[in-house]
C-alpha positions in Angstrom: 125.4 25.4 91.0 124.9 22.8 88.4 126.1 23.4 84.5 125.7 21.6 81.3 129.3 20.7 80.5 131.1 17.7 78.3 132.3 14.9 79.4 135.6 15.9 78.3 135.5 19.4 80.5 134.0 17.3 83.7 137.2 15.3 83.6 139.3 18.6 82.9 137.4 20.2 85.7 138.2 17.2 88.3 141.7 17.3 87.4 141.8 21.0 88.0 140.3 21.1 91.2 142.0 17.9 92.7 145.7 20.2 91.8 144.4 23.1 93.5 143.4 21.2 96.4 147.0 19.0 96.4 150.2 20.9 95.8 151.9 17.6 95.4 149.4 16.2 92.4 151.6 15.7 89.5 150.1 15.0 85.9 152.2 13.0 83.2 151.6 12.4 79.5 152.2 12.8 75.9 151.5 16.8 75.0 150.2 17.3 78.5 152.6 20.2 78.4 153.1 20.7 74.8 152.4 23.4 72.1 153.0 26.6 74.2 154.5 29.2 71.7 154.4 26.2 69.0 152.7 28.0 65.8 151.2 30.8 68.1 149.6 28.4 70.6 149.5 30.1 74.1 148.3 27.3 75.9 149.2 23.4 75.8 147.5 21.0 73.4 146.3 19.2 76.4 147.3 15.6 75.3 146.4 13.8 72.6 142.6 14.6 72.9 143.0 17.7 75.0 141.7 16.5 78.1 144.3 18.4 80.1 144.3 21.6 78.2 144.8 24.6 80.3 146.2 23.0 83.5 149.9 23.9 82.2 149.6 27.6 82.3 147.7 27.4 85.8 150.3 24.8 87.4 153.3 25.1 85.5 155.9 22.4 86.1 153.8 20.0 87.9 151.9 19.3 84.2 154.9 17.1 82.7 155.6 16.5 79.2 156.8 12.7 78.2 158.1 11.4 75.2 155.7 8.7 73.6 157.3 5.9 75.4 154.8 4.7 77.9 157.2 1.9 79.6 159.2 5.2 80.7 156.9 7.9 82.0 154.4 4.9 83.9 157.1 3.5 85.6 158.5 7.1 86.6 154.8 7.8 87.5 154.7 4.5 89.8 158.0 5.6 91.4 157.0 9.1 92.0 154.0 7.7 93.4 155.4 5.5 95.9 157.7 8.1 97.0 154.3 10.3 98.1 153.6 12.5 94.9 150.2 11.4 93.6 150.4 11.4 89.6 147.9 11.3 86.8 149.6 9.6 84.1 147.9 10.0 80.8 148.2 6.8 78.3 146.6 8.4 75.2 144.7 5.0 74.2 144.3 1.6 75.9 145.5 -0.1 73.0 149.0 1.0 74.3 148.8 0.2 77.6 151.0 -3.3 76.8 154.0 -1.6 76.4 153.6 -0.4 80.1 151.9 -3.5 81.4 154.9 -4.6 83.4 154.9 -1.7 85.5 150.8 -1.9 86.0 151.1 -5.8 86.7 154.3 -6.5 88.7 154.5 -2.8 90.3 151.8 -0.8 90.8 149.6 -3.7 91.3 151.8 -5.5 93.9 153.7 -3.1 96.2 151.0 -2.4 98.5 150.6 -6.4 98.9 154.3 -7.2 98.8 155.0 -4.8 101.4 152.4 -5.7 103.9 150.1 -2.8 103.2 152.7 -0.2 104.2 153.1 1.0 100.5 150.6 3.3 99.2 150.6 4.2 95.5 148.6 7.1 94.6 148.6 6.7 91.0 145.7 7.1 88.2 146.6 6.0 85.0 144.0 7.9 82.2 143.4 6.0 78.8 141.1 6.3 76.3 138.9 3.0 75.0 136.5 2.0 72.5 135.5 2.8 68.8 133.5 5.6 67.4 135.8 7.9 66.1 137.3 6.0 63.1 140.8 5.2 65.5 141.0 2.0 63.3 142.5 -1.4 64.7 145.3 0.1 66.9 143.5 3.0 68.7 139.7 1.7 69.3 139.9 -1.3 71.4 137.9 -2.1 74.6 140.6 -3.6 76.8 138.9 -2.9 80.2 137.9 -6.5 81.3 142.0 -7.5 81.0 142.7 -5.1 84.0 140.0 -6.0 86.3 141.8 -9.8 86.1 144.5 -8.3 88.0 144.3 -8.3 92.1 145.4 -4.5 93.2 144.0 -2.3 90.5 140.8 -0.5 90.4 139.1 0.0 87.1 136.6 2.8 86.4 134.3 3.7 83.2 132.2 6.3 83.3 129.2 7.1 80.8 128.2 10.4 81.8 130.1 13.9 82.9 128.6 13.6 86.0 129.9 10.6 86.8 133.2 11.0 84.9 133.9 14.1 87.4 132.9 12.5 90.7 135.0 9.2 89.8 137.9 11.2 88.7 138.4 13.2 92.4 137.6 9.8 93.9 140.2 8.1 91.9 142.7 10.5 92.7 141.8 10.6 96.4 141.4 6.8 96.4 145.6 6.2 96.9 145.3 3.8 93.9 146.6 2.4 92.1 143.2 3.2 89.4 142.8 2.7 85.8 140.7 5.2 84.6 138.8 4.2 81.1 137.5 7.3 79.4 135.1 6.7 76.2 136.4 8.9 73.7 133.1 8.4 71.5 131.1 10.2 74.6 133.7 13.2 75.2 131.4 15.5 73.5 128.4 14.5 75.2 126.9 16.9 77.8 124.8 16.8 81.1 124.5 18.2 84.3 127.6 18.9 86.8 128.1 20.5 89.9 130.4 23.2 90.2 131.8 22.2 93.5 134.2 19.0 94.0 132.5 15.9 94.9 133.2 11.9 94.8 131.6 9.2 93.6 132.5 5.8 95.7 133.9 2.9 93.6 131.6 0.0 93.8 128.3 1.6 93.5 126.3 0.7 90.0 123.6 3.3 88.9 120.3 2.4 87.8 119.9 4.4 84.8 116.6 3.5 84.1 114.2 1.0 86.1 111.6 -1.6 84.7 110.5 -5.1 85.5 110.9 -7.2 82.7 114.6 -7.7 81.9 117.7 -6.4 83.4 120.4 -4.9 80.7 124.0 -4.4 82.3 126.5 -2.6 80.6 129.1 0.4 81.2 130.7 3.1 79.4 129.9 3.9 76.0 127.2 1.1 75.9 124.7 2.7 78.7 123.5 5.4 76.0 122.8 2.7 73.6 121.2 0.6 76.8 119.3 3.3 77.4 117.9 4.0 73.6 117.0 0.3 73.4 115.1 0.4 76.6 113.1 3.1 75.5 112.3 1.8 72.3 111.7 -1.6 73.9 109.0 0.4 75.9 107.0 1.6 73.0 106.4 -2.1 72.6 105.2 -2.8 76.5 108.7 -4.0 77.7 109.9 -2.2 80.8 113.9 -2.7 81.3 115.9 -1.8 84.1 119.5 -0.2 82.7 122.4 -0.7 85.0 125.2 1.1 84.5 128.5 -0.5 86.4 130.6 2.5 86.6 133.3 0.7 88.3 134.3 -2.8 86.8 136.7 -3.5 89.6 135.3 -3.4 92.5 132.2 -4.9 91.1 129.1 -4.0 92.2 127.5 -7.4 91.5 124.7 -6.8 94.4 122.8 -4.3 92.5 123.0 -7.0 89.5 122.0 -9.5 91.1 119.0 -7.8 93.1 117.9 -6.8 89.5 117.8 -10.0 88.2 116.0 -11.4 90.9 113.3 -9.0 90.3 113.2 -9.7 86.3 114.3 -12.8 85.8 116.1 -11.9 82.7 119.6 -10.6 81.9 121.3 -9.1 79.0 124.8 -7.9 79.4 126.3 -5.6 77.1 130.0 -4.9 76.2 131.7 -3.2 73.4 134.6 -5.5 73.6 135.2 -8.5 71.7 133.0 -11.3 72.7 135.7 -13.9 74.8 136.4 -12.8 78.3 134.7 -9.3 78.6 132.6 -7.8 81.1 129.5 -9.2 79.7 130.8 -12.9 80.2 131.7 -12.3 83.6 128.2 -10.7 84.4 126.7 -13.5 82.9 129.2 -16.1 84.9 128.3 -14.5 88.3 124.7 -14.1 88.0 124.0 -17.5 86.5 126.4 -19.0 89.3 124.6 -16.9 92.2 121.1 -16.5 91.3 120.5 -19.5 88.7 116.9 -20.3 90.3 115.7 -16.6 89.8 116.4 -17.2 86.0 113.1 -17.3 83.5 115.4 -17.6 80.2 118.8 -18.0 79.1 121.1 -14.7 79.9 122.0 -13.1 76.5 125.4 -11.1 76.0 126.0 -8.6 73.2 129.5 -7.7 72.0 131.5 -6.7 69.5 132.6 -9.3 66.6 135.7 -11.1 67.2 137.5 -9.0 64.7 139.9 -6.0 64.9 138.4 -2.6 64.6 137.7 -1.4 60.5 138.8 2.0 60.0 136.0 2.6 57.2 133.1 4.1 58.8 130.7 2.0 57.5 132.4 -0.9 58.7 133.0 0.4 62.2 129.5 1.4 62.2 128.4 -2.0 61.6 130.9 -3.5 64.0 129.9 -1.2 67.6 127.1 -3.3 68.9 124.2 -0.4 69.2 120.4 -0.5 70.5 119.3 -2.7 67.8 121.8 -5.5 69.0 120.2 -5.0 72.4 116.7 -4.8 71.6 117.3 -8.2 69.6 118.6 -10.0 72.8 115.7 -9.0 74.6 113.6 -10.1 72.3 115.0 -13.3 72.2 114.8 -13.7 76.2 111.3 -12.4 76.1 109.7 -15.1 73.7 
């Protein structure tokens, strides 16, 4: 059976179904088991943004509250995973992944290689990314590309409830480590999601819209903006492929190349800062692998090289949207 649920609820359902399937699966995080009997609450807060709400009442001590010290509880999660206990750890905002960076860069990402493939690290680190909720400079960054640079880590960023559930189930079963980036701006967006468990394999981009004039490549919170741009461009006679990468590492560059070879034009979009983001990576790979297919210089759309503003007016101006994508397409079609 398929229902319309929010992206946040789809992730919650994936966690619920996987905890029911695997009695060893643990959840670590800030306030994941907090709030019971506090202020009349009969359930947990479910983490900082409520994604794990309800799981503590069903699975008890397998949902473990952690203090706001990411270094400690992500380190504990790495150790538990190495000991055979799959763990989903929540770092509420990607902005604070730096606090536990050593545990990911030098421990989780390296163990399988250092031990000749004998070590498994069934670890998923859930973290919230992107602007749009007035979280200001320290709670709004899009730092996804930083983790794609690290061999041994897989990086995921869904844009729809359907993908969020399927990719989360795949992440838990993957034996990790996986960085699961959740666009908090899209938490309340709804879409069709099957009730039964299902997994979406990593490294398979999704062609969200088909066209023949230009390829728009993006992921996460930029996908609905790209689709809006494509709809508006169609009214002017320009038909765009819109490719949702879904997983950033492994990256399905083959789907991108196939699209660009068809259209001859590329616009790569990322909400991140303009230097060394996923858009620059896509453009570099496309120009290196199918330069002769290009009819015009690829265009990139990104946020400005500045901290994310707190002011709602300034934040709205900061976030790249459909207008910027349309402007890039107009330049490339000229």
